[in-house]
C-alpha positions in Angstrom: -55.7 68.1 -40.8 -57.4 65.8 -38.3 -57.7 63.1 -41.0 -54.0 63.5 -41.9 -52.9 63.2 -38.4 -55.2 60.3 -37.8 -53.8 58.6 -40.9 -50.2 59.3 -39.8 -51.0 57.9 -36.5 -52.5 54.8 -38.1 -49.4 54.4 -40.4 -47.2 54.8 -37.4 -49.0 52.1 -35.6 -48.8 49.7 -38.5 -45.1 50.4 -38.8 -44.7 49.7 -35.1 -46.8 46.5 -35.4 -44.7 45.3 -38.3 -41.6 45.8 -36.3 -43.0 44.4 -33.0 -42.3 40.7 -33.5 -38.5 41.2 -33.8 -38.5 43.6 -31.0 -40.6 41.2 -28.9 -38.2 38.4 -29.7 -35.3 40.6 -28.8 -36.9 41.6 -25.5 -37.8 37.9 -24.8 -34.2 36.8 -25.6 -32.9 39.5 -23.3 -35.2 38.4 -20.6 -34.2 34.7 -21.1 -30.5 35.7 -21.0 -31.1 37.6 -17.8 -32.8 34.6 -16.2 -29.9 32.3 -17.3 -27.4 34.7 -15.9 -29.4 34.9 -12.7 -29.6 31.1 -12.5 -25.9 30.7 -13.2 -25.0 33.3 -10.7 -27.2 31.5 -8.1 -25.5 28.2 -8.8 -22.1 29.9 -8.6 -23.2 31.5 -5.4 -24.5 28.2 -4.1 -21.1 26.5 -4.9 -19.3 29.4 -3.3 -21.2 28.9 -0.1 -20.7 25.1 -0.1 -24.2 24.2 -1.2 -23.9 21.2 -3.6 -26.4 21.0 -6.6 -28.8 18.1 -6.5 -27.1 16.3 -9.5 -23.6 16.6 -8.0 -24.9 15.5 -4.7 -26.5 12.4 -6.2 -23.3 11.6 -8.0 -21.3 11.9 -4.8 -23.6 9.5 -3.0 -23.5 7.1 -5.9 -19.7 7.1 -5.9 -19.8 6.7 -2.1 -21.9 3.5 -2.4 -19.8 2.1 -5.1 -16.5 2.9 -3.3 -17.9 1.5 0.0 -19.1 -1.7 -1.7 -15.8 -2.5 -3.3 -13.9 -1.5 -0.2 -15.7 -4.3 1.7 -15.1 -6.7 -1.2 -11.4 -6.0 -1.1 -11.3 -6.4 2.7 -13.1 -9.7 2.4 -10.7 -10.9 -0.2 -7.7 -9.8 1.8 -8.9 -11.7 4.9 -9.4 -14.8 2.8 -5.8 -14.6 1.5 -4.5 -14.2 5.0 -6.5 -17.2 6.2 -5.0 -19.4 3.5 -1.5 -18.8 4.9 1.9 -17.4 3.8 2.1 -19.1 0.4 -1.2 -17.4 -0.8 0.0 -14.1 0.6 3.2 -14.3 -1.4 1.3 -15.2 -4.5 -1.0 -12.2 -3.9 2.1 -9.9 -3.5 3.5 -11.2 -6.8 0.3 -10.5 -8.6 0.1 -7.0 -7.2 3.7 -6.4 -8.2 3.1 -7.3 -11.8 -0.2 -5.4 -12.0 1.1 -2.2 -10.5 4.3 -2.4 -12.6 2.3 -2.7 -15.8 0.1 0.2 -14.8 3.1 2.4 -14.0 5.0 1.4 -17.1 2.1 2.1 -19.4 2.2 5.8 -18.4 5.4 6.3 -20.4 4.4 4.3 -23.5 4.1 6.0 -26.8 2.3 3.7 -29.3 3.7 5.4 -32.4 7.3 5.1 -31.3 6.9 1.6 -29.8 5.6 0.4 -33.2 9.0 1.4 -34.6 10.8 -0.2 -31.5 9.2 -3.7 -31.3 11.4 -4.9 -28.5 10.6 -2.0 -26.1 7.8 -3.8 -24.2 9.5 -7.1 -24.2 12.5 -5.5 -22.4 10.3 -4.0 -19.8 9.0 -7.5 -19.0 12.5 -9.0 -19.1 13.9 -6.7 -16.5 10.9 -7.4 -14.3 11.5 -11.2 -14.6 15.2 -10.7 -13.7 14.4 -8.8 -10.6 11.7 -11.2 -9.5 14.1 -14.1 -10.0 16.6 -12.5 -7.8 14.2 -11.5 -5.0 12.1 -14.7 -4.9 15.2 -16.8 -5.3 16.4 -15.2 -2.1 13.0 -15.9 -0.5 13.1 -19.5 -1.5 16.5 -20.0 -0.1 15.4 -18.5 3.2 12.3 -20.8 3.2 14.3 -23.9 2.5 16.6 -23.3 5.5 13.8 -25.1 7.4 14.2 -28.1 5.0 18.0 -28.8 5.4 18.2 -31.8 3.1 16.3 -30.2 0.2 18.6 -27.1 0.6 21.6 -29.4 0.5 20.6 -30.6 -3.0 20.0 -27.0 -4.3 23.1 -25.5 -2.6 25.0 -25.1 -5.9 22.2 -22.9 -7.3 21.8 -20.9 -4.1 25.6 -20.4 -3.8 25.7 -18.7 -7.2 22.3 -17.0 -7.0 23.6 -13.5 -7.1 26.0 -14.2 -10.0 23.2 -15.8 -12.0 20.9 -12.9 -11.3 23.4 -10.3 -12.3 24.3 -12.2 -15.5 20.6 -12.2 -16.5 20.5 -8.5 -15.9 23.6 -8.0 -18.0 22.0 -9.8 -20.9 19.1 -7.4 -20.7 21.5 -4.4 -20.6 23.4 -5.6 -23.7 20.1 -6.2 -25.4 18.9 -2.7 -24.7 22.1 -1.1 -25.9 22.0 -3.2 -29.1 18.5 -1.9 -29.9 19.3 1.8 -29.7 18.2 3.6 -32.9 19.1 7.0 -34.3 16.3 9.4 -33.8 14.9 7.6 -30.8 17.8 7.9 -28.3 16.1 10.3 -26.0 12.9 8.3 -25.9 14.7 5.0 -25.3 16.9 6.4 -22.6 13.7 7.8 -20.9 12.1 4.4 -21.1 15.1 2.7 -19.6 15.2 5.2 -16.7 11.4 4.9 -16.2 11.6 1.1 -16.1 14.3 1.1 -13.5 12.5 3.7 -11.4 9.3 1.6 -11.5 11.2 -1.6 -10.5 12.7 0.2 -7.5 9.6 1.9 -6.3 7.2 -1.0 -6.9 9.1 -4.4 -6.9 12.0 -3.7 -4.5 9.8 -1.9 -1.9 7.2 -4.7 -2.0 10.0 -7.1 -1.1 9.8 -5.8 2.4 6.3 -7.3 2.6 7.8 -10.7 2.1 10.5 -10.0 4.7 7.8 -9.1 7.2 6.0 -12.4 6.5 9.0 -14.3 7.6 9.1 -12.5 10.9 5.4 -13.3 11.5 2.2 -12.6 9.6 1.4 -10.0 12.3 4.2 -7.7 10.9 2.7 -8.0 7.4 -0.9 -7.7 8.4 -0.8 -4.8 10.9 0.8 -2.2 8.6 -1.6 -3.0 5.8 -4.6 -2.8 8.1 -3.4 0.5 9.5 -3.2 2.1 6.1 -6.6 0.7 5.1 -8.2 2.0 8.3 -6.5 5.4 7.9 -7.7 5.6 4.3 -11.3 4.7 5.3 -11.6 7.1 8.2 -9.8 9.9 6.3 -12.4 9.5 3.6 -15.3 9.4 6.1 -14.1 12.5 8.0 -13.3 14.3 4.8 -16.7 13.4 3.2 -18.8 14.6 6.1 -16.6 17.3 7.7 -14.0 18.3 5.1 -13.8 22.1 4.6 -10.1 22.9 4.4 -7.9 21.6 1.6 -4.8 19.7 2.8 -2.6 19.8 -0.3 -2.9 21.1 -3.8 -1.7 17.9 -5.4 -4.9 16.1 -4.2 -7.7 18.6 -4.0 -10.2 16.2 -2.3 -7.9 15.6 0.7 -8.8 17.8 3.7 -7.2 18.7 7.0 -10.3 17.3 8.7 -9.9 13.9 7.0 -6.2 13.9 7.7 -6.5 14.6 11.4 -9.6 12.5 12.0 -8.2 9.6 10.1 -5.0 9.8 12.0 -6.6 9.8 15.5 -8.9 6.9 14.6 -5.9 4.9 13.2 -4.0 5.4 16.5 -6.9 4.1 18.5 -7.5 1.2 16.2 -3.8 0.2 16.1 -3.5 0.2 19.9 -6.7 -1.9 20.4 -6.2 -4.2 17.4 -2.7 -5.1 18.4 -3.9 -6.4 21.7 -6.5 -8.5 19.9 -3.9 -10.1 17.6 -1.2 -10.7 20.2 -2.6 -13.9 21.6 -3.0 -15.5 18.2 0.0 -17.7 17.4 -0.9 -17.9 13.8 -0.1 -14.2 13.6 2.8 -13.6 15.9 5.0 -16.7 15.4 7.8 -16.5 12.9 7.0 -18.4 9.7 7.3 -22.1 10.6 6.3 -23.5 7.2 4.7 -22.3 4.0 1.9 -24.8 4.3 0.3 -23.4 7.5 -3.2 -21.9 7.4 -5.5 -20.2 9.9 -6.6 -23.7 11.0 -3.0 -24.9 11.7 -1.9 -25.5 15.3 1.0 -23.2 15.4 3.3 -23.2 18.4 6.4 -21.1 19.1 8.3 -19.1 21.7 6.8 -15.6 21.1 8.8 -12.4 21.1 8.7 -10.8 24.6 7.0 -7.7 23.2 3.8 -9.8 22.9 3.8 -10.7 26.6 1.7 -8.4 28.8 3.7 -6.3 31.3 2.6 -4.4 34.4 2.9 -0.6 34.1 2.3 1.9 36.9 -0.4 4.5 36.3 0.5 8.1 36.9 -0.9 9.5 40.2 -2.8 12.2 38.4 -4.6 9.6 36.2 -5.3 7.5 39.3 -6.9 10.4 41.0 -9.0 11.3 38.0 -10.2 7.7 37.6 -11.1 7.6 41.3 -13.1 10.8 41.0 -14.9 10.0 37.9 -15.4 6.2 38.0 -14.9 5.6 41.7 -12.2 3.1 40.9 -8.7 3.1 42.4 -6.3 2.0 39.6 -2.6 2.0 40.2 -1.3 -0.5 37.6 -2.4 -1.7 34.2 -1.4 -4.6 32.0 -0.2 -3.6 28.6 1.8 -5.5 25.9 4.9 -3.6 24.8 4.0 -4.2 21.2 1.0 -1.9 21.7 3.3 1.0 22.3 5.2 0.0 19.1 1.9 -0.1 17.3 1.4 3.6 18.2 4.6 4.5 16.4 3.7 2.5 13.4 0.2 4.0 13.4 1.6 7.5 13.6 3.7 6.7 10.5 0.6 5.3 8.7 -1.4 8.4 9.5 1.2 11.2 9.1 3.8 10.0 6.5 2.4 7.1 4.5 -0.4 9.4 2.9 2.4 11.3 1.2 3.0 8.1 -0.9 -0.5 8.7 -2.1 0.2 12.4 -2.7 3.3 11.4 -4.7 1.1 9.2 -6.8 -1.3 12.1 -7.3 1.7 14.1 -8.6 2.5 11.4 -11.1 -1.1 11.4 -12.3 -1.1 15.2 -12.7 2.2 15.0 -14.6 0.7 12.6 -17.1 -2.7 14.3 -17.0 -4.7 11.2 -15.9 -7.4 10.8 -13.3 -6.5 7.2 -12.2 -3.8 4.7 -13.0 -6.5 2.3 -14.3 -10.1 1.2 -13.9 -9.8 -2.3 -12.6 -11.4 -1.5 -9.2 -14.7 0.3 -9.6 -14.9 3.4 -7.4 -11.2 3.3 -6.7 -9.4 3.4 -10.0 -6.5 1.1 -10.7 -4.5 -1.2 -8.4 -1.8 1.4 -8.0 -4.5 3.9 -6.7 -5.2 1.5 -3.8 -1.6 0.4 -3.0 0.3 3.7 -3.5 1.0 3.9 0.3 1.4 0.2 1.1 4.9 -0.5 -0.2 6.2 2.7 1.5 4.5 1.5 4.7 6.0 -2.0 4.4 9.5 -0.6 4.1 9.1 1.5 7.2 7.6 -1.4 9.2 10.4 -3.7 8.3 13.1 -1.1 9.2 11.3 -0.3 12.5 11.0 -4.0 13.4 14.6 -4.8 12.7 15.8 -1.7 14.5 13.7 -1.8 17.7 12.0 -5.2 18.1 13.8 -8.0 16.4 15.8 -10.4 18.6 18.9 -12.3 17.5 19.0 -13.0 13.8 20.9 -16.3 14.2 18.8 -19.3 13.5 19.4 -23.1 13.2 18.5 -22.9 9.5 20.9 -20.0 8.9 23.8 -21.8 10.7 23.1 -25.0 8.8 23.1 -23.0 5.5 26.6 -21.7 6.4 27.7 -25.2 7.3 26.7 -26.4 3.8 28.8 -23.7 2.2 32.0 -25.1 3.9 34.1 -27.8 2.2 34.2 -31.3 3.6 37.3 -30.7 5.8 35.9 -27.6 7.4 32.6 -29.4 8.0 34.3 -32.2 9.9 36.4 -29.6 11.8 33.2 -27.8 12.8 31.4 -31.0 13.8 34.3 -32.0 16.1 34.4 -28.6 17.7 30.7 -28.7 18.4 31.0 -32.3 19.7 33.8 -31.4 22.0 31.9 -28.4 23.4 28.8 -30.4 24.1 30.8 -33.1 25.9 32.6 -30.4 28.0 29.3 -28.8 29.1 27.6 -32.2 29.6 24.8 -31.4 27.2 25.7 -34.4 25.0 25.5 -36.9 27.8 22.1 -35.5 28.7 20.9 -35.9 25.2 22.2 -39.5 25.1 20.4 -40.4 28.3 17.1 -38.9 27.1 17.4 -40.7 23.8 18.0 -44.0 25.6 15.0 -43.7 27.8 11.9 -45.6 26.5 
């Protein structure tokens, strides 16, 4: 009996040994799974508590360096274009219009359908050319008002500029209707609507940048600088202090970045405006396309750039006396600095929603960026999604609250050229009679006669 039990025990051991490898593997696998689950739970717990894994942290800092590097490259290029004068600025705007338009138009393209509709892309380009001709023709006419005799030779073209532009558009419209094909109606109508929406949001809004240049490079430069500064500081505050999401459309935007960027933009706008106000190259209305940063520009500046004395509230005077032991009752501030606070507020509070709108478009088309032409930033549209919106507000604000009389010598002479010969003689005689009555003409004759 003892032998039998011993043998059974031995047999049992052998059976257990033969089954042990699979059991050991199973136990090992279970233990590995447990460790993996523990590790994943630890990572999830770390993410939940705001602890960023090493690999993700390294990627964030790499993106930070790349984004920062190309930010300074773009700022340097922007300052170079500004220094070269208004003509280079307008060429830059034209290039931006074309690049952004192409990026936006490409979102709605469907390669398979466009192969069956070979004129689809050509029409997108044609409508862009029509609108650019209308807008830049208007800009050229305004610029040539400072060159009266050249304008006189081109007057027939300028007199019918709107009719020519509309005729070009009608050709494109007839062309589009003529290419409509059965089975593609919905797609073609969608493309037509998307093209016109892109032209309105991109090209028409960017025209306000050109309008601002004519009033002085200051009104073009300041709004763009404010948006750039707000974007930089919002990114910095969000990167280091961001904890609370601002809007679902753009998950990386935080309240901390939004508020911190806004405050820094207001401070920058107030101080930077005072720095630019003494620079005639910036504040003078556009005298000529050929001017550069090295030109000796002279003009009668808008009164908002002239410092004015303002009384300091008594409470502030008392506080300064207590803290700094200085009795300050008045302070010299340029009125344009107060206007810059309003423009800075728009750049901080409202203009970012142009970027949120662009984020909505990207989500609708399931893309991360509009392009990849700017490393660390995406496409051109990703960097300028707020700028056109900002330019429109700046121009409307300027014309509503700051701009002086819109009557200019060039504008009056342009109207004079539109009259027929009899009316021109009549106007000349009226002006001559008025100058003789006031004595201004005799003064001019005497001053011309003097050596």
